[in-house]
DRENMI-32742 format. One record per residue (C-alpha): residue number from 1; residue in three letters; x, y, z. Coordinates in steps of 0.2 Angstrom, whole numbers, plus 5000, padded with zeros to 4 digits. Layout:
# residues N
R volo mardren   px   py   pz
R  NUM     ala    X    Y    Z
...
***
This chain:
# residues 705
R volo mardren   px   py   pz
R    1     unk 5685 5457 5456
R    2     unk 5698 5445 5462
R    3     unk 5715 5450 5468
R    4     unk 5731 5442 5461
R    5     unk 5746 5439 5473
R    6     unk 5764 5443 5466
R    7     unk 5766 5424 5462
R    8     unk 5751 5425 5450
R    9     unk 5739 5416 5462
R   10     unk 5721 5422 5466
R   11     unk 5719 5428 5484
R   12     unk 5703 5419 5490
R   13     unk 5693 5426 5504
R   14     unk 5677 5419 5513
R   15     unk 5667 5428 5526
R   16     unk 5653 5424 5538
R   17     unk 5645 5431 5554
R   18     unk 5651 5423 5570
R   19     unk 5643 5429 5586
R   20     unk 5639 5446 5579
R   21     unk 5655 5450 5570
R   22     unk 5662 5445 5553
R   23     unk 5675 5431 5552
R   24     unk 5686 5431 5537
R   25     unk 5697 5417 5531
R   26     unk 5710 5422 5517
R   27     unk 5723 5412 5507
R   28     unk 5737 5416 5495
R   29     unk 5741 5432 5503
R   30     unk 5756 5426 5514
R   31     unk 5765 5410 5517
R   32     unk 5769 5405 5499
R   33     unk 5780 5390 5503
R   34     unk 5769 5382 5517
R   35     unk 5759 5367 5513
R   36     unk 5744 5378 5518
R   37     unk 5742 5395 5526
R   38     unk 5727 5405 5531
R   39     unk 5725 5422 5537
R   40     unk 5710 5424 5549
R   41     unk 5702 5440 5554
R   42     unk 5690 5443 5567
R   43     unk 5687 5461 5573
R   44     unk 5704 5468 5575
R   45     unk 5712 5451 5579
R   46     unk 5722 5444 5565
R   47     unk 5730 5426 5566
R   48     unk 5741 5417 5554
R   49     unk 5738 5398 5554
R   50     unk 5751 5388 5544
R   51     unk 5753 5369 5541
R   52     unk 5767 5359 5535
R   53     unk 5765 5341 5530
R   54     unk 5779 5329 5528
R   55     unk 5780 5319 5511
R   56     unk 5784 5302 5519
R   57     unk 5779 5292 5535
R   58     unk 5792 5295 5549
R   59     unk 5801 5278 5550
R   60     unk 5802 5269 5567
R   61     unk 5789 5280 5575
R   62     unk 5775 5272 5585
R   63     unk 5766 5289 5587
R   64     unk 5759 5302 5576
R   65     unk 5772 5316 5575
R   66     unk 5760 5331 5576
R   67     unk 5766 5348 5583
R   68     unk 5754 5362 5586
R   69     unk 5761 5379 5593
R   70     unk 5754 5395 5598
R   71     unk 5765 5410 5595
R   72     unk 5762 5426 5606
R   73     unk 5769 5441 5597
R   74     unk 5770 5456 5609
R   75     unk 5768 5468 5595
R   76     unk 5751 5461 5591
R   77     unk 5745 5471 5607
R   78     unk 5756 5486 5604
R   79     unk 5768 5480 5619
R   80     unk 5786 5477 5622
R   81     unk 5790 5463 5634
R   82     unk 5791 5470 5652
R   83     unk 5806 5459 5656
R   84     unk 5821 5470 5660
R   85     unk 5834 5459 5650
R   86     unk 5824 5450 5637
R   87     unk 5814 5459 5624
R   88     unk 5813 5447 5610
R   89     unk 5800 5433 5611
R   90     unk 5809 5417 5616
R   91     unk 5803 5402 5626
R   92     unk 5784 5402 5625
R   93     unk 5775 5407 5641
R   94     unk 5765 5395 5651
R   95     unk 5750 5403 5644
R   96     unk 5755 5401 5626
R   97     unk 5759 5382 5630
R   98     unk 5742 5380 5637
R   99     unk 5734 5387 5622
R  100     unk 5744 5377 5611
R  101     unk 5739 5362 5621
R  102     unk 5721 5368 5620
R  103     unk 5721 5368 5601
R  104     unk 5730 5351 5600
R  105     unk 5718 5341 5610
R  106     unk 5703 5342 5599
R  107     unk 5713 5341 5583
R  108     unk 5725 5326 5586
R  109     unk 5711 5313 5587
R  110     unk 5704 5318 5570
R  111     unk 5719 5310 5561
R  112     unk 5717 5292 5557
R  113     unk 5726 5279 5567
R  114     unk 5743 5274 5560
R  115     unk 5746 5291 5551
R  116     unk 5764 5294 5553
R  117     unk 5768 5308 5542
R  118     unk 5776 5323 5551
R  119     unk 5764 5338 5553
R  120     unk 5768 5355 5560
R  121     unk 5756 5369 5563
R  122     unk 5759 5386 5570
R  123     unk 5746 5399 5575
R  124     unk 5754 5416 5575
R  125     unk 5744 5431 5583
R  126     unk 5749 5446 5572
R  127     unk 5736 5458 5579
R  128     unk 5726 5457 5595
R  129     unk 5709 5465 5599
R  130     unk 5710 5468 5617
R  131     unk 5692 5465 5619
R  132     unk 5693 5446 5619
R  133     unk 5706 5432 5620
R  134     unk 5712 5426 5603
R  135     unk 5713 5408 5607
R  136     unk 5697 5403 5598
R  137     unk 5703 5412 5582
R  138     unk 5719 5403 5583
R  139     unk 5710 5386 5584
R  140     unk 5700 5391 5568
R  141     unk 5716 5396 5559
R  142     unk 5725 5379 5563
R  143     unk 5710 5369 5558
R  144     unk 5708 5379 5542
R  145     unk 5726 5377 5537
R  146     unk 5725 5358 5540
R  147     unk 5709 5357 5529
R  148     unk 5719 5365 5515
R  149     unk 5734 5353 5515
R  150     unk 5724 5338 5509
R  151     unk 5730 5328 5523
R  152     unk 5718 5315 5531
R  153     unk 5711 5327 5544
R  154     unk 5693 5324 5548
R  155     unk 5689 5342 5552
R  156     unk 5685 5356 5551
R  157     unk 5686 5360 5570
R  158     unk 5681 5377 5578
R  159     unk 5681 5383 5596
R  160     unk 5673 5396 5607
R  161     unk 5677 5403 5624
R  162     unk 5661 5406 5633
R  163     unk 5656 5417 5648
R  164     unk 5640 5418 5657
R  165     unk 5635 5436 5657
R  166     unk 5619 5438 5667
R  167     unk 5607 5424 5663
R  168     unk 5615 5422 5645
R  169     unk 5630 5414 5638
R  170     unk 5642 5425 5627
R  171     unk 5657 5421 5616
R  172     unk 5671 5433 5614
R  173     unk 5667 5441 5631
R  174     unk 5677 5456 5636
R  175     unk 5690 5454 5650
R  176     unk 5678 5463 5662
R  177     unk 5664 5452 5658
R  178     unk 5675 5436 5660
R  179     unk 5681 5443 5677
R  180     unk 5663 5444 5683
R  181     unk 5657 5428 5675
R  182     unk 5655 5412 5686
R  183     unk 5660 5402 5671
R  184     unk 5675 5403 5659
R  185     unk 5672 5389 5646
R  186     unk 5681 5383 5630
R  187     unk 5672 5372 5619
R  188     unk 5679 5364 5603
R  189     unk 5669 5354 5591
R  190     unk 5665 5347 5574
R  191     unk 5649 5348 5565
R  192     unk 5641 5333 5573
R  193     unk 5648 5334 5591
R  194     unk 5659 5341 5604
R  195     unk 5678 5336 5604
R  196     unk 5685 5345 5619
R  197     unk 5680 5355 5634
R  198     unk 5690 5365 5647
R  199     unk 5683 5376 5660
R  200     unk 5685 5386 5676
R  201     unk 5670 5390 5686
R  202     unk 5665 5398 5702
R  203     unk 5655 5383 5709
R  204     unk 5642 5381 5695
R  205     unk 5630 5367 5693
R  206     unk 5632 5352 5681
R  207     unk 5616 5358 5671
R  208     unk 5623 5376 5669
R  209     unk 5639 5368 5661
R  210     unk 5629 5356 5650
R  211     unk 5618 5371 5644
R  212     unk 5633 5381 5640
R  213     unk 5640 5366 5630
R  214     unk 5624 5365 5620
R  215     unk 5624 5384 5617
R  216     unk 5643 5384 5611
R  217     unk 5641 5370 5599
R  218     unk 5627 5378 5590
R  219     unk 5636 5395 5590
R  220     unk 5652 5388 5582
R  221     unk 5643 5380 5567
R  222     unk 5646 5395 5556
R  223     unk 5665 5394 5558
R  224     unk 5664 5376 5553
R  225     unk 5653 5379 5538
R  226     unk 5665 5393 5532
R  227     unk 5680 5382 5532
R  228     unk 5671 5370 5521
R  229     unk 5666 5384 5510
R  230     unk 5685 5389 5509
R  231     unk 5690 5371 5505
R  232     unk 5677 5370 5491
R  233     unk 5683 5387 5483
R  234     unk 5702 5382 5484
R  235     unk 5698 5365 5477
R  236     unk 5709 5355 5489
R  237     unk 5717 5339 5482
R  238     unk 5718 5325 5494
R  239     unk 5736 5319 5498
R  240     unk 5741 5301 5496
R  241     unk 5747 5293 5512
R  242     unk 5751 5276 5520
R  243     unk 5745 5271 5537
R  244     unk 5756 5261 5548
R  245     unk 5743 5249 5555
R  246     unk 5745 5232 5564
R  247     unk 5746 5217 5553
R  248     unk 5729 5209 5553
R  249     unk 5737 5192 5553
R  250     unk 5748 5196 5567
R  251     unk 5732 5202 5577
R  252     unk 5723 5186 5573
R  253     unk 5738 5176 5580
R  254     unk 5740 5186 5595
R  255     unk 5721 5186 5599
R  256     unk 5721 5167 5597
R  257     unk 5736 5165 5609
R  258     unk 5728 5176 5622
R  259     unk 5711 5170 5621
R  260     unk 5711 5159 5637
R  261     unk 5722 5171 5646
R  262     unk 5711 5186 5647
R  263     unk 5695 5190 5655
R  264     unk 5692 5185 5673
R  265     unk 5710 5179 5675
R  266     unk 5716 5197 5673
R  267     unk 5703 5206 5684
R  268     unk 5714 5209 5699
R  269     unk 5717 5224 5710
R  270     unk 5732 5235 5705
R  271     unk 5747 5232 5706
R  272     unk 5743 5214 5705
R  273     unk 5735 5216 5688
R  274     unk 5750 5226 5682
R  275     unk 5762 5213 5687
R  276     unk 5752 5199 5679
R  277     unk 5751 5208 5663
R  278     unk 5770 5211 5663
R  279     unk 5773 5192 5666
R  280     unk 5760 5188 5653
R  281     unk 5769 5200 5640
R  282     unk 5785 5191 5644
R  283     unk 5778 5174 5641
R  284     unk 5770 5180 5625
R  285     unk 5786 5186 5618
R  286     unk 5795 5170 5623
R  287     unk 5782 5160 5614
R  288     unk 5782 5170 5598
R  289     unk 5801 5170 5598
R  290     unk 5801 5151 5599
R  291     unk 5788 5150 5585
R  292     unk 5796 5162 5573
R  293     unk 5814 5160 5578
R  294     unk 5827 5174 5574
R  295     unk 5816 5183 5562
R  296     unk 5805 5188 5577
R  297     unk 5817 5203 5582
R  298     unk 5811 5212 5566
R  299     unk 5793 5211 5570
R  300     unk 5793 5211 5589
R  301     unk 5786 5229 5589
R  302     unk 5771 5224 5579
R  303     unk 5768 5209 5590
R  304     unk 5769 5220 5605
R  305     unk 5757 5232 5599
R  306     unk 5745 5219 5594
R  307     unk 5747 5212 5612
R  308     unk 5742 5229 5619
R  309     unk 5727 5230 5607
R  310     unk 5721 5213 5613
R  311     unk 5722 5220 5631
R  312     unk 5712 5235 5626
R  313     unk 5698 5225 5618
R  314     unk 5697 5214 5633
R  315     unk 5695 5229 5645
R  316     unk 5681 5236 5634
R  317     unk 5673 5219 5633
R  318     unk 5673 5217 5652
R  319     unk 5665 5234 5654
R  320     unk 5652 5232 5641
R  321     unk 5647 5213 5644
R  322     unk 5650 5211 5662
R  323     unk 5650 5229 5669
R  324     unk 5667 5225 5677
R  325     unk 5683 5234 5676
R  326     unk 5701 5228 5674
R  327     unk 5704 5228 5692
R  328     unk 5687 5220 5696
R  329     unk 5678 5236 5702
R  330     unk 5661 5241 5698
R  331     unk 5658 5255 5685
R  332     unk 5655 5268 5699
R  333     unk 5667 5261 5712
R  334     unk 5682 5272 5718
R  335     unk 5699 5265 5722
R  336     unk 5705 5264 5740
R  337     unk 5709 5281 5747
R  338     unk 5722 5286 5760
R  339     unk 5727 5304 5766
R  340     unk 5740 5311 5778
R  341     unk 5744 5329 5782
R  342     unk 5759 5338 5791
R  343     unk 5771 5325 5784
R  344     unk 5786 5337 5781
R  345     unk 5791 5346 5797
R  346     unk 5799 5362 5790
R  347     unk 5786 5364 5776
R  348     unk 5772 5377 5779
R  349     unk 5759 5364 5774
R  350     unk 5761 5347 5767
R  351     unk 5750 5332 5763
R  352     unk 5751 5314 5755
R  353     unk 5735 5309 5745
R  354     unk 5734 5291 5738
R  355     unk 5721 5284 5727
R  356     unk 5725 5266 5722
R  357     unk 5743 5266 5715
R  358     unk 5741 5285 5711
R  359     unk 5750 5296 5724
R  360     unk 5753 5314 5725
R  361     unk 5763 5323 5739
R  362     unk 5759 5342 5740
R  363     unk 5770 5355 5748
R  364     unk 5763 5373 5752
R  365     unk 5774 5388 5754
R  366     unk 5768 5405 5760
R  367     unk 5777 5421 5757
R  368     unk 5774 5440 5756
R  369     unk 5764 5447 5742
R  370     unk 5779 5453 5733
R  371     unk 5783 5435 5729
R  372     unk 5768 5434 5717
R  373     unk 5773 5430 5699
R  374     unk 5772 5444 5687
R  375     unk 5763 5438 5671
R  376     unk 5772 5444 5655
R  377     unk 5762 5440 5640
R  378     unk 5755 5449 5625
R  379     unk 5738 5451 5633
R  380     unk 5735 5468 5640
R  381     unk 5729 5463 5657
R  382     unk 5744 5453 5663
R  383     unk 5743 5456 5681
R  384     unk 5751 5444 5694
R  385     unk 5749 5426 5700
R  386     unk 5747 5426 5718
R  387     unk 5743 5407 5719
R  388     unk 5755 5396 5709
R  389     unk 5753 5377 5707
R  390     unk 5767 5367 5700
R  391     unk 5766 5349 5695
R  392     unk 5781 5337 5694
R  393     unk 5780 5318 5688
R  394     unk 5798 5311 5685
R  395     unk 5800 5294 5675
R  396     unk 5801 5284 5691
R  397     unk 5783 5287 5694
R  398     unk 5778 5276 5680
R  399     unk 5793 5264 5683
R  400     unk 5803 5271 5668
R  401     unk 5821 5277 5666
R  402     unk 5819 5294 5660
R  403     unk 5831 5309 5660
R  404     unk 5825 5324 5671
R  405     unk 5822 5340 5662
R  406     unk 5811 5355 5662
R  407     unk 5792 5353 5663
R  408     unk 5783 5348 5647
R  409     unk 5766 5352 5641
R  410     unk 5758 5338 5651
R  411     unk 5766 5344 5667
R  412     unk 5761 5362 5664
R  413     unk 5744 5357 5659
R  414     unk 5741 5346 5674
R  415     unk 5747 5360 5686
R  416     unk 5736 5373 5678
R  417     unk 5721 5362 5680
R  418     unk 5724 5359 5698
R  419     unk 5728 5378 5701
R  420     unk 5712 5382 5692
R  421     unk 5702 5370 5703
R  422     unk 5707 5379 5719
R  423     unk 5707 5397 5713
R  424     unk 5688 5401 5716
R  425     unk 5690 5396 5735
R  426     unk 5705 5405 5739
R  427     unk 5703 5419 5752
R  428     unk 5706 5437 5745
R  429     unk 5723 5445 5748
R  430     unk 5715 5457 5759
R  431     unk 5709 5443 5771
R  432     unk 5725 5432 5768
R  433     unk 5739 5443 5762
R  434     unk 5751 5430 5756
R  435     unk 5758 5423 5740
R  436     unk 5755 5405 5739
R  437     unk 5765 5392 5730
R  438     unk 5758 5374 5729
R  439     unk 5770 5360 5722
R  440     unk 5763 5343 5719
R  441     unk 5777 5329 5718
R  442     unk 5769 5314 5710
R  443     unk 5776 5299 5719
R  444     unk 5767 5285 5708
R  445     unk 5755 5286 5693
R  446     unk 5741 5274 5688
R  447     unk 5728 5287 5681
R  448     unk 5721 5304 5686
R  449     unk 5736 5312 5693
R  450     unk 5730 5329 5690
R  451     unk 5715 5325 5702
R  452     unk 5727 5318 5715
R  453     unk 5736 5335 5713
R  454     unk 5720 5344 5716
R  455     unk 5715 5334 5731
R  456     unk 5733 5334 5739
R  457     unk 5735 5353 5736
R  458     unk 5718 5356 5745
R  459     unk 5724 5346 5760
R  460     unk 5741 5354 5761
R  461     unk 5733 5372 5760
R  462     unk 5721 5367 5774
R  463     unk 5736 5360 5784
R  464     unk 5745 5377 5781
R  465     unk 5731 5387 5788
R  466     unk 5725 5395 5772
R  467     unk 5707 5399 5776
R  468     unk 5699 5391 5760
R  469     unk 5681 5397 5757
R  470     unk 5676 5378 5754
R  471     unk 5686 5362 5751
R  472     unk 5688 5355 5733
R  473     unk 5689 5338 5727
R  474     unk 5692 5331 5710
R  475     unk 5689 5315 5700
R  476     unk 5694 5308 5683
R  477     unk 5680 5300 5674
R  478     unk 5680 5288 5659
R  479     unk 5668 5284 5645
R  480     unk 5666 5270 5633
R  481     unk 5654 5269 5619
R  482     unk 5646 5253 5613
R  483     unk 5636 5259 5598
R  484     unk 5625 5272 5605
R  485     unk 5626 5266 5623
R  486     unk 5638 5275 5634
R  487     unk 5647 5267 5649
R  488     unk 5653 5280 5662
R  489     unk 5667 5275 5673
R  490     unk 5672 5283 5690
R  491     unk 5690 5286 5695
R  492     unk 5698 5278 5679
R  493     unk 5715 5270 5680
R  494     unk 5728 5269 5665
R  495     unk 5721 5253 5657
R  496     unk 5703 5261 5656
R  497     unk 5710 5278 5650
R  498     unk 5720 5270 5636
R  499     unk 5706 5259 5630
R  500     unk 5692 5272 5632
R  501     unk 5684 5284 5621
R  502     unk 5684 5299 5633
R  503     unk 5692 5305 5649
R  504     unk 5687 5320 5659
R  505     unk 5692 5328 5675
R  506     unk 5679 5337 5686
R  507     unk 5683 5347 5702
R  508     unk 5672 5356 5713
R  509     unk 5665 5359 5731
R  510     unk 5650 5353 5739
R  511     unk 5641 5367 5730
R  512     unk 5647 5366 5712
R  513     unk 5660 5364 5699
R  514     unk 5676 5374 5699
R  515     unk 5686 5366 5684
R  516     unk 5683 5354 5670
R  517     unk 5694 5346 5657
R  518     unk 5687 5334 5644
R  519     unk 5696 5325 5630
R  520     unk 5687 5314 5617
R  521     unk 5695 5301 5607
R  522     unk 5680 5298 5596
R  523     unk 5675 5310 5583
R  524     unk 5663 5321 5593
R  525     unk 5650 5317 5606
R  526     unk 5632 5324 5609
R  527     unk 5629 5336 5623
R  528     unk 5617 5324 5632
R  529     unk 5630 5311 5634
R  530     unk 5642 5324 5641
R  531     unk 5628 5330 5653
R  532     unk 5626 5312 5659
R  533     unk 5644 5310 5662
R  534     unk 5645 5326 5672
R  535     unk 5630 5321 5683
R  536     unk 5638 5304 5687
R  537     unk 5654 5313 5692
R  538     unk 5645 5322 5706
R  539     unk 5643 5307 5719
R  540     unk 5661 5302 5715
R  541     unk 5667 5320 5720
R  542     unk 5657 5319 5735
R  543     unk 5664 5303 5741
R  544     unk 5682 5309 5739
R  545     unk 5678 5325 5748
R  546     unk 5671 5316 5763
R  547     unk 5687 5306 5764
R  548     unk 5697 5322 5763
R  549     unk 5687 5330 5777
R  550     unk 5690 5315 5788
R  551     unk 5709 5319 5787
R  552     unk 5707 5337 5790
R  553     unk 5689 5345 5792
R  554     unk 5694 5363 5792
R  555     unk 5710 5374 5789
R  556     unk 5721 5375 5804
R  557     unk 5718 5391 5814
R  558     unk 5737 5395 5816
R  559     unk 5751 5395 5803
R  560     unk 5767 5385 5804
R  561     unk 5780 5392 5816
R  562     unk 5791 5393 5800
R  563     unk 5779 5403 5790
R  564     unk 5782 5422 5789
R  565     unk 5771 5433 5799
R  566     unk 5761 5445 5789
R  567     unk 5750 5459 5794
R  568     unk 5740 5471 5783
R  569     unk 5734 5489 5784
R  570     unk 5724 5498 5771
R  571     unk 5727 5517 5768
R  572     unk 5721 5530 5757
R  573     unk 5730 5527 5740
R  574     unk 5733 5546 5740
R  575     unk 5745 5543 5755
R  576     unk 5756 5530 5746
R  577     unk 5769 5543 5742
R  578     unk 5770 5548 5761
R  579     unk 5775 5530 5765
R  580     unk 5787 5528 5750
R  581     unk 5795 5545 5752
R  582     unk 5806 5554 5740
R  583     unk 5817 5541 5730
R  584     unk 5811 5528 5743
R  585     unk 5819 5537 5757
R  586     unk 5805 5534 5770
R  587     unk 5801 5516 5766
R  588     unk 5819 5511 5766
R  589     unk 5821 5519 5783
R  590     unk 5806 5509 5790
R  591     unk 5813 5493 5783
R  592     unk 5831 5496 5789
R  593     unk 5825 5501 5807
R  594     unk 5812 5487 5809
R  595     unk 5819 5473 5798
R  596     unk 5801 5471 5791
R  597     unk 5797 5468 5773
R  598     unk 5784 5480 5766
R  599     unk 5774 5478 5750
R  600     unk 5762 5491 5744
R  601     unk 5748 5489 5731
R  602     unk 5741 5502 5721
R  603     unk 5724 5501 5730
R  604     unk 5732 5506 5746
R  605     unk 5734 5488 5753
R  606     unk 5750 5487 5763
R  607     unk 5757 5471 5770
R  608     unk 5771 5470 5783
R  609     unk 5781 5454 5785
R  610     unk 5794 5449 5798
R  611     unk 5799 5434 5809
R  612     unk 5796 5445 5824
R  613     unk 5778 5451 5827
R  614     unk 5786 5466 5838
R  615     unk 5795 5472 5822
R  616     unk 5778 5471 5812
R  617     unk 5769 5481 5825
R  618     unk 5783 5494 5825
R  619     unk 5782 5496 5806
R  620     unk 5763 5497 5806
R  621     unk 5763 5510 5819
R  622     unk 5776 5520 5809
R  623     unk 5765 5518 5793
R  624     unk 5750 5523 5803
R  625     unk 5758 5539 5809
R  626     unk 5762 5544 5791
R  627     unk 5745 5540 5784
R  628     unk 5732 5540 5797
R  629     unk 5719 5554 5794
R  630     unk 5711 5563 5809
R  631     unk 5696 5555 5817
R  632     unk 5683 5566 5827
R  633     unk 5681 5559 5844
R  634     unk 5697 5550 5845
R  635     unk 5710 5554 5858
R  636     unk 5728 5557 5853
R  637     unk 5744 5560 5861
R  638     unk 5752 5575 5854
R  639     unk 5766 5588 5856
R  640     unk 5763 5606 5860
R  641     unk 5772 5616 5846
R  642     unk 5766 5634 5848
R  643     unk 5758 5644 5862
R  644     unk 5746 5659 5858
R  645     unk 5736 5670 5869
R  646     unk 5720 5662 5864
R  647     unk 5727 5644 5865
R  648     unk 5740 5631 5859
R  649     unk 5743 5621 5844
R  650     unk 5747 5603 5846
R  651     unk 5754 5591 5833
R  652     unk 5744 5575 5834
R  653     unk 5751 5567 5817
R  654     unk 5766 5570 5806
R  655     unk 5761 5587 5797
R  656     unk 5744 5589 5806
R  657     unk 5741 5601 5820
R  658     unk 5726 5606 5829
R  659     unk 5721 5620 5841
R  660     unk 5717 5619 5859
R  661     unk 5707 5634 5864
R  662     unk 5711 5642 5881
R  663     unk 5693 5637 5886
R  664     unk 5697 5619 5883
R  665     unk 5713 5617 5893
R  666     unk 5705 5613 5909
R  667     unk 5689 5612 5918
R  668     unk 5695 5626 5929
R  669     unk 5697 5644 5923
R  670     unk 5714 5647 5915
R  671     unk 5721 5665 5914
R  672     unk 5736 5662 5904
R  673     unk 5740 5647 5892
R  674     unk 5758 5647 5899
R  675     unk 5751 5643 5916
R  676     unk 5746 5626 5910
R  677     unk 5757 5622 5895
R  678     unk 5774 5624 5888
R  679     unk 5781 5621 5871
R  680     unk 5788 5603 5868
R  681     unk 5776 5596 5882
R  682     unk 5767 5580 5877
R  683     unk 5748 5580 5881
R  684     unk 5733 5570 5878
R  685     unk 5720 5578 5867
R  686     unk 5703 5574 5860
R  687     unk 5698 5579 5842
R  688     unk 5681 5587 5844
R  689     unk 5678 5594 5827
R  690     unk 5685 5598 5809
R  691     unk 5678 5613 5801
R  692     unk 5674 5616 5782
R  693     unk 5692 5622 5779
R  694     unk 5700 5606 5787
R  695     unk 5705 5615 5804
R  696     unk 5705 5604 5819
R  697     unk 5698 5608 5836
R  698     unk 5706 5599 5851
R  699     unk 5702 5598 5869
R  700     unk 5713 5593 5884
R  701     unk 5699 5593 5897
R  702     unk 5688 5582 5886
R  703     unk 5702 5570 5884
R  704     unk 5704 5568 5903
R  705     unk 5686 5563 5906
***
């Protein structure tokens, strides 16, 4: 029996099994005034996907005005924001921005070129099952809503987040399983192929990643079929639209003018090629102005776009026909590399990494663990970010005049990719008790700046003396398809990126992969082509890593004199209260008298930071005196607190006394304890035993031997 909503429409619902749980798509229950809205349920996770489509093309735009947002709702997880001052959801967290970008990347290429109608989609997480992340369900919600609008969206799309549990792959892994997994992989695809990949990995092999891609593409097919079933049940009517495409006659005119000016004449190293293209573009516009007169101003934009299209076709032709790239390189050839370290005298670590015209400067700053970033999202296991990588790329890096502002999606995404690349090789906080901030300032861009950020950050971390488990390098690869024949390019520059069918970034150590980001501009690719691309990236990574190690082979053994000195001590967590004291009285006293900064973790790890190592030692000894537990066989210096006929009680630690029997006072016979000891006397004693009731037996004579 169907259900009718308050507006008289039938509530339509479809369900399938996805990875062992029911996935349900429902329409007409909420969002009555949207172009389309879908309520998606999976387990206890509920996501609302909405889509709005403008009625007319946006005039004057030379890009597709699509926005995809992912909305975290703290109530979805039964939480209130941990911020002291802001409880209402406001600016999206970096995590929400990254998930929005994750959904955008496989969906945007599936709209036709020249589509200019404004499209806005929002995925709102209304209820969140804490056993898995809701990002894949949000992607299905957005895709389902777009399918129901009737817009020319060549979906549906579905995605899965995949972990490796034991020898098997698993979607919707629990937080604990993801923590233990060597692979955290997000795969998006359509029915015929994969459209987007993003991964973090703990030095896994290329074959493992490719096998996971194949498994994920097969596993997400039920979600694609379910969306098609929903479209059929709803009876979606296609929307009429107009594409803003280059005038074919204009393209013919441009191609004819440029025919003898492309090819070998433009295959020059950067920046010479860029300068030649700029001069050629100016000459082209002058020639067209002379030919068309004053009317040219009205169509100049179309001619310029046709000029760019001719350049792209020439790039593809050179690669496919001559196996030569725009700058004359072979397909697997990497641009000239150059690296420096220690270039900023006051920084804790710094580097400058240059690949062709792409250049990244990285600066590393070390601080006590209390400077770690608290992550406040709707997800239950927020935790802290001890390692933070930030990426900046102002307009001057591409030769443009551009207002400075807060980082956008691209900057946040590139920083996160470089951060993820290094995380698997960072030392544990027990071994290196520092918060680490790595900032990449891009100085010049000509392709693969996120990989420059990765390489420069590793160099700067090693310069700072961070004991990385292994160095990491990264490379940006490209792909061009000529029919069924793939042409894989190593270390792509801008011209190849713009003209190509896929760009993918791979980072890793000599042992294996640590991060991947793949974006397809074609409508899906088979796994075997992706496997081939991953395999060809490996020698490129190795070549770049060899160069990096020629600059600095191992992390410095000492820190910068300007970095804080930090020492650590591990105590029984039950003793944390003794260090803090009532109302923080004890820890405040230690801090005031030593000048040291003290950070305490729940597991009993205490870090002590100060500019002067003497103050660190004083604070650590103080903490030890509060928390140290008696150790049999150890010699202590204690104070005689009580004298009895049978012996004396000696205080060896705060609140801990032991007894020295009269027979243990000396190697010679003692008649009276008072003949040897008096209250308040400082003596050395050896702890010889602890009985079942916790009583301590001490010996002065054994301590003297």
